[in-house]
C-alpha positions as CSV (number, residue, x, y, z in Angstrom):
1,K,-7.1,3.4,-2.2
2,N,-7.8,3.1,-5.9
3,I,-5.0,2.0,-8.2
4,T,-5.0,2.9,-11.9
5,L,-2.7,0.6,-13.9
6,P,-0.9,1.9,-16.9
7,M,-2.3,0.9,-20.2
8,A,-0.5,-1.6,-22.5
9,Q,0.0,-0.1,-25.9
10,P,1.1,-1.8,-29.2
11,A,4.8,-1.0,-29.6
12,N,4.9,-1.5,-33.4
13,D,3.0,-2.6,-36.4
14,N,3.3,-6.3,-35.3
15,N,1.0,-5.5,-32.3
16,D,3.7,-6.4,-29.9
17,I,2.7,-5.2,-26.4
18,E,4.9,-3.1,-24.2
19,M,4.0,-1.9,-20.7
20,D,4.4,1.7,-19.7
21,D,7.5,2.3,-17.5
22,D,5.1,3.5,-14.8
23,F,4.1,-0.1,-14.2
24,D,7.1,-0.6,-12.0
25,D,5.7,1.8,-9.5
26,F,2.9,-0.5,-8.4
27,D,3.0,-3.1,-5.7
28,L,1.4,-6.1,-7.4
29,R,2.6,-8.9,-5.1
30,G,0.3,-11.8,-4.7
31,S,-0.7,-11.2,-1.1
32,L,-4.0,-11.5,0.8
33,E,-3.8,-7.9,1.8
34,N,-3.5,-6.8,-1.9
35,I,-6.5,-8.9,-2.9
36,L,-8.6,-7.6,0.0
37,E,-7.9,-4.0,-0.8
38,Q,-8.9,-4.2,-4.5
39,K,-12.2,-2.4,-4.7
40,S,-12.7,-3.1,-8.4
41,L,-12.1,-6.8,-8.1
42,K,-15.0,-8.9,-9.5
43,W,-13.6,-12.4,-10.1
44,I,-10.9,-14.6,-8.6
45,F,-10.2,-17.9,-10.3
46,V,-8.4,-20.5,-8.2
47,G,-6.9,-23.3,-10.2
48,G,-4.2,-25.9,-10.3
49,K,-3.6,-29.6,-10.4
50,G,-5.1,-32.0,-7.8
51,G,-4.0,-31.7,-4.2
52,V,-2.5,-28.1,-4.3
53,G,-5.1,-26.5,-2.0
54,K,-7.7,-25.0,-4.4
55,T,-10.6,-25.7,-2.1
56,T,-8.8,-24.4,1.0
57,T,-7.6,-21.3,-0.8
58,S,-10.9,-20.5,-2.4
59,C,-12.8,-21.0,0.9
60,S,-10.4,-18.8,2.8
61,L,-10.5,-16.1,0.1
62,A,-14.3,-16.1,0.1
63,L,-14.4,-15.9,3.9
64,M,-11.9,-13.0,4.1
65,L,-13.5,-11.1,1.3
66,A,-17.0,-11.6,2.8
67,L,-15.7,-10.2,6.1
68,K,-14.0,-7.2,4.4
69,R,-17.0,-6.4,2.1
70,K,-19.7,-6.9,4.8
71,E,-18.9,-3.4,6.1
72,E,-19.6,-2.1,2.6
73,G,-22.9,-4.0,2.4
74,K,-21.6,-6.3,-0.3
75,K,-21.8,-10.1,-0.6
76,I,-19.4,-12.7,-2.0
77,L,-20.4,-15.6,-4.2
78,I,-18.2,-18.7,-4.3
79,I,-18.7,-21.2,-7.1
80,S,-17.0,-24.5,-7.7
81,T,-16.9,-26.2,-11.1
82,D,-14.8,-29.1,-9.7
83,P,-16.9,-32.3,-9.6
84,A,-14.9,-33.4,-6.6
85,H,-15.1,-30.2,-4.7
86,N,-15.1,-30.2,-0.9
87,L,-16.9,-26.9,-0.2
88,S,-19.5,-28.8,1.9
89,D,-16.7,-30.3,4.0
90,A,-14.8,-27.0,4.2
91,Y,-17.8,-25.1,5.5
92,G,-19.6,-28.0,7.3
93,Q,-22.9,-27.6,5.5
94,Q,-24.6,-29.1,2.4
95,F,-24.6,-27.1,-0.8
96,G,-26.7,-27.6,-4.0
97,P,-27.4,-25.8,-7.3
98,Q,-29.0,-22.8,-5.6
99,P,-27.0,-20.1,-3.8
100,I,-27.3,-20.2,0.0
101,Q,-25.8,-18.2,2.8
102,I,-22.9,-19.9,4.6
103,N,-23.5,-20.4,8.3
104,G,-21.3,-18.6,10.7
């Protein structure tokens, strides 16, 4: 199911943005199901302060998206810019600067 979101348009000469009233018709809840169903999704950024579950969340999202997109012949790339990331611990394998396939 493809979703087309209404366009934001400047409301006045000050370039204030107003959303079209049709925006209320869309279910934009932050749910795993919503994320998995988005066909045009290209990037997901997971951020926050220390200890909030960024690694767990990003690993889980990558796994679920990979399972969902596999039937479409697509792959998922997970990248961590955190110098203290635990992707190796989360997936139980060593990672380096080159992309590799996750075992399993």
